[in-house]
C-alpha positions in Angstrom: 33.7 42.5 -48.0 36.0 45.0 -46.2 38.3 44.3 -43.3 35.9 45.8 -40.8 33.3 43.2 -41.8 35.8 40.4 -41.6 37.0 41.4 -38.1 33.5 41.9 -36.7 32.4 38.7 -38.3 35.1 36.7 -36.5 34.4 38.2 -33.1 30.6 38.3 -33.3 30.3 34.6 -34.1 32.5 33.6 -31.3 31.1 35.7 -28.6 27.4 35.0 -28.8 26.8 32.5 -31.6 23.6 34.2 -32.5 23.8 33.7 -36.3 21.4 31.2 -37.9 22.9 28.7 -40.4 21.8 30.7 -43.5 23.4 33.9 -42.2 26.6 32.1 -41.2 26.9 30.5 -44.7 26.4 33.9 -46.3 29.1 35.6 -44.2 31.6 32.8 -44.5 31.2 32.9 -48.3 31.7 36.7 -48.3 34.5 36.7 -45.8 36.6 34.0 -47.4 38.1 30.8 -45.9 37.7 30.6 -42.1 40.8 29.3 -40.4 40.9 26.0 -38.5 41.9 28.0 -35.5 38.7 30.0 -35.7 36.6 26.9 -35.9 38.4 25.6 -32.8 37.7 28.9 -31.0 34.0 28.9 -32.0 33.7 25.2 -30.9 35.2 26.1 -27.5 32.6 28.8 -27.0 29.8 26.5 -28.2 30.7 23.8 -25.7 31.7 25.9 -22.8 29.1 28.7 -22.7 29.1 28.8 -18.9 32.9 29.2 -18.9 33.4 31.1 -22.1 36.5 33.0 -20.7 38.5 29.7 -20.8 38.4 29.9 -24.6 40.4 33.2 -24.6 43.7 31.3 -24.8 42.8 30.6 -28.5 42.2 34.3 -29.4 45.7 35.2 -30.3 45.9 32.7 -33.1 42.6 33.8 -34.5 43.6 37.5 -34.5 47.1 37.1 -35.9 46.1 37.4 -39.6 47.1 40.6 -41.4 43.5 41.5 -42.2 42.4 41.1 -38.6 45.4 43.1 -37.4 44.7 46.0 -39.8 41.0 45.9 -38.9 41.9 46.0 -35.2 44.1 49.1 -35.7 41.2 50.9 -37.5 38.7 49.8 -34.9 41.0 51.0 -32.1 41.2 54.4 -33.6 37.4 54.7 -34.0 37.0 53.5 -30.4 39.4 56.0 -29.0 37.8 58.8 -31.0 34.3 57.9 -29.7 35.6 58.1 -26.1 37.3 61.4 -26.8 34.0 62.8 -28.2 32.1 61.5 -25.2 34.4 63.2 -22.7 33.7 66.5 -24.5 30.0 66.2 -23.9 30.2 65.6 -20.2 29.0 68.4 -18.0 31.4 69.5 -15.2 28.8 68.6 -12.5 28.7 65.0 -13.8 32.4 64.8 -13.1 32.4 66.6 -9.8 29.3 65.1 -8.2 30.6 61.6 -7.4 33.7 63.1 -5.8 31.6 65.5 -3.7 29.3 62.7 -2.6 32.0 60.2 -1.8 31.1 57.7 -4.4 34.5 57.7 -6.0 35.9 56.4 -2.7 33.9 53.2 -2.9 35.8 49.9 -3.5 33.6 48.4 -6.3 32.7 49.9 -9.6 29.9 48.8 -11.9 30.3 50.2 -15.4 26.7 50.2 -16.6 26.7 49.9 -20.4 23.2 50.5 -21.6 21.0 47.5 -22.6 23.4 44.8 -21.3 21.4 43.9 -18.1 23.0 46.5 -15.9 19.7 47.6 -14.3 19.1 44.0 -13.3 22.5 43.8 -11.7 21.9 47.0 -9.8 18.6 45.6 -8.6 20.4 42.5 -7.3 22.9 44.8 -5.4 20.0 46.8 -4.0 18.1 43.6 -2.8 21.3 42.3 -1.2 21.8 45.7 0.5 25.4 45.7 -0.9 27.4 48.7 0.1 30.7 50.1 -1.2 29.5 50.0 -4.8 29.4 52.9 -7.4 27.6 52.7 -10.7 28.9 54.7 -13.7 26.2 55.1 -16.3 26.0 57.5 -19.3 29.5 58.8 -18.4 32.8 57.6 -19.9 35.4 56.2 -17.6 38.5 58.2 -16.6 41.7 57.6 -14.7 40.2 59.5 -11.7 37.1 57.3 -11.6 39.2 54.1 -11.7 41.6 55.1 -8.9 41.6 52.8 -5.9 39.0 50.3 -7.1 39.3 46.7 -5.9 37.0 45.5 -8.6 35.6 46.9 -11.9 32.6 45.0 -13.2 31.2 45.0 -16.8 28.2 43.2 -18.1 28.9 42.0 -21.6 26.4 41.4 -24.4 26.9 40.9 -28.1 27.1 44.5 -29.6 24.7 43.7 -32.4 22.1 42.4 -29.9 22.7 45.4 -27.8 22.1 47.8 -30.7 18.8 46.0 -31.5 17.7 46.3 -27.9 18.7 50.0 -27.7 16.9 50.8 -30.9 13.7 49.2 -29.6 14.1 50.8 -26.2 14.2 54.3 -27.6 11.5 53.7 -30.2 9.1 52.6 -27.4 9.8 55.8 -25.5 9.3 58.0 -28.6 6.1 56.2 -29.5 4.8 56.5 -25.9 5.8 60.2 -25.7 8.1 59.6 -22.8 11.4 60.3 -24.5 13.3 63.4 -23.1 13.5 66.3 -25.5 17.3 66.1 -25.3 17.2 62.6 -26.7 16.6 64.1 -30.1 15.5 60.7 -31.5 12.4 61.8 -33.4 14.3 62.3 -36.6 15.7 58.8 -36.4 12.3 57.2 -36.1 10.8 59.4 -38.8 13.3 57.7 -41.1 13.2 54.2 -39.7 10.4 52.2 -38.1 12.4 49.0 -37.8 16.0 48.2 -36.8 16.4 46.3 -40.1 15.6 49.5 -42.1 18.0 51.4 -39.9 20.8 48.8 -40.5 20.3 48.6 -44.3 20.6 52.4 -44.6 23.9 52.7 -42.9 25.9 52.8 -46.2 23.3 54.9 -48.1 24.3 58.4 -49.3 20.9 59.9 -48.3 19.6 62.1 -45.5 18.3 59.2 -43.6 21.5 57.2 -44.2 23.5 60.1 -42.7 21.1 60.2 -39.7 21.6 56.4 -39.2 25.4 56.8 -39.1 25.2 59.8 -36.9 23.0 58.0 -34.4 25.3 55.0 -34.3 28.6 57.0 -33.8 27.6 60.3 -32.2 27.6 59.9 -28.5 25.7 63.1 -27.9 22.7 62.3 -30.1 21.4 58.8 -29.4 22.0 57.7 -25.8 22.1 53.9 -25.7 22.4 53.3 -29.4 25.9 54.9 -29.7 26.9 54.7 -26.1 28.4 51.2 -26.1 31.7 49.8 -24.8 33.9 52.4 -26.7 31.9 55.3 -25.1 33.0 54.0 -21.7 36.4 52.5 -22.2 37.9 53.7 -25.5 40.5 55.9 -23.9 41.2 54.0 -20.7 42.1 50.4 -21.8 45.7 50.8 -20.6 44.4 52.0 -17.2 41.9 49.1 -17.0 44.8 46.7 -17.6 46.1 47.7 -14.1 42.7 47.2 -12.5 40.9 44.0 -11.5 38.2 43.6 -14.2 35.4 41.1 -13.9 32.8 40.3 -16.6 29.3 39.1 -16.3 27.8 37.5 -19.4 24.3 39.0 -20.0 22.8 35.6 -21.1 23.8 34.0 -17.8 23.5 37.1 -15.7 22.0 35.7 -12.5 24.5 32.7 -12.4 27.5 34.9 -13.2 26.4 37.6 -10.8 25.9 35.1 -8.0 29.4 33.6 -8.5 31.1 37.1 -8.5 29.2 38.4 -5.5 29.8 35.1 -3.6 33.5 35.7 -4.0 33.0 39.2 -2.6 31.0 37.9 0.4 27.7 39.3 -0.9 24.7 36.9 -0.7 21.9 37.3 -3.2 18.7 35.3 -3.5 17.2 35.9 -7.0 16.5 33.5 -9.8 14.2 35.5 -12.2 14.9 39.1 -11.5 14.9 41.2 -14.8 14.6 44.9 -14.7 13.5 46.8 -17.8 12.6 43.6 -19.7 11.7 44.2 -23.3 8.1 43.3 -24.4 7.7 40.1 -26.3 6.7 42.0 -29.5 10.0 43.9 -29.7 11.3 44.1 -33.3 14.4 41.8 -33.5 14.4 40.9 -37.2 17.5 41.6 -39.2 17.8 40.5 -42.9 21.1 39.2 -44.2 21.8 42.6 -45.7 20.9 44.5 -42.5 22.9 42.2 -40.3 25.9 42.3 -42.5 25.9 46.1 -42.8 25.3 46.6 -39.0 28.2 44.3 -38.3 30.5 46.2 -40.6 29.8 49.3 -38.6 30.4 47.7 -35.2 34.0 46.5 -35.5 35.0 49.2 -32.9 32.6 47.7 -30.4 33.9 44.2 -30.9 37.4 45.5 -30.6 36.6 47.0 -27.2 34.7 44.0 -26.0 37.6 41.7 -27.0 40.0 44.0 -25.1 37.9 43.7 -22.0 37.8 40.0 -22.3 41.5 39.8 -22.4 41.7 41.9 -19.2 39.4 39.7 -17.1 
């Protein structure tokens, strides 16, 4: 298994612990011996899920291995390239409009990464009549956007889970005939009816395999599928290091949002709000092969997420 798989394997297990025992055994066998430091890190996340950020002190020892360092360098380059490509697709009016309307002068910024719970967070802000907030959605961050912010908020979700959710979100829209023509996702769903088939094809030298890779990495073609953390932050991580970054964990969204907004003097009263909830019959199955291949193509997303975690 390549270095990208090893790197994404390390991070994905520790961030969300979503793997079942069979999948974990398979990946550990393929990835080689897992260090004692990693097991300590994983145990910290398991036992402190509500305070997962306290486990970050262990991350340096986990990521000091040569293979992880080399994988991180490669993932960083891919992440920056995706941000560069995203900037090229932005229309001038998208850049100018927030400045013209005064949004860029607001204190608080919510970077709404698709399929992480951002719509629910926006609903909470709306119900609380919170002011001085700007939402950035489907537009990469820039130095200009970050200037003067007192707080920059991200919702974080395991990248693999986010891709599954995004695939199902777009498929429901295409099936219902509500997808915008500009989404250009029909070719994707002519090739793949399930997220597992999509994932298993990522390394195939076929027309559909090429479409799968394009939809995962081309920010102009697939909306939420490719527009993950690298789309938003791949070129501004140094600038974010000078900002005050706060993270809300998607699986404890209400609790984390309440804690953050309480600190900012904003009162919310919501326990079960969930905007854009997926239907119960959403396709979430991934075979061992599909999971492993998808992870191997998401190292750049885990790199970006780990970078954000270190900034918070």
